[in-house]
N, C-alpha and C positions, 0 to 999 in steps of 0.2 A: 634546175634552180641556178646553178653557177656555171652551166655549160660543160659539165664533166659527167662521165658515166663509167661504169664498170661493166666489163664483158667476162662472163664466166664460161669456160670452155671445158667440155668434159666428153670423153669417148671411151668405149670399152674395147677389149681386145678382139672382139668378133668384127669390129669395123677397122681398126687401125693398130698397128704395133707402135712402140714408143717413137720410132724414127718418123713414121707417118704423122703421128699426132704433133710432134714438134715441127715438122714441115708446115702442117696446116696452121698451127699456132702462130708461126713466124709470118705466114702470109697475111695474117690479120693485123700486123703492125703497119703503122703509117708509112707510106713510101715503099713498102715491100712489094716485090714482083709477085703475081699470082700465077701459079703453074698448075696444070692439070696433074692429078694423081692418077695412077694406073689402078683401075679397080679390078683387074684380072687377078685371081688367086693362083698361086703356083701349086696346082694339084699334085704335082709329082714330089713335092717337098717331103711329105711324111715317108715315103718309100726311100728317098735319098738319105734322110736322117737315120732310118733303120739300117740301111746299108753301111753308112759311115760308122755307126755303133757296133758294128760286127754282128748285126742281126738280133741283138738284145733289146727288147722293148724297154722304154723308160718306165720307171715306177709311176709316173704321173700320166702316162698313156693308158695304163691298166689301173682302173680304180681299186685300191686295196679294200678288202672287206672292212666294213664299218666306217670307212672314210666319210662317205656321204652323210650317214647318220650323225657322226661326231661334228661335221662342218655345220649341218642344218641346226643342231642343238646349240652350237656355240653362237651362230647368228641370231637364233631366237633369244637365247640368254642375254646376249649383248644388247639386243633392241629392247628387251623388256626390263632389265634390271640395271 
């Protein structure tokens, strides 16, 4: 109608981290340089993180009992009520 439009950009963490998202988002700006992103995952990273933490696994790496059930119930409750 008046020559303007909106662009909605969304990504989840299985594709990009925050840094990658904002790099991609910036490339969508007028006049911005477009650069290739590196799609190769750093497979050794979980092992290095475990070593850096002294061998103690993160509570988020091991799903605590009941977490999934509480999470799903909360999502359903939020969507329905």
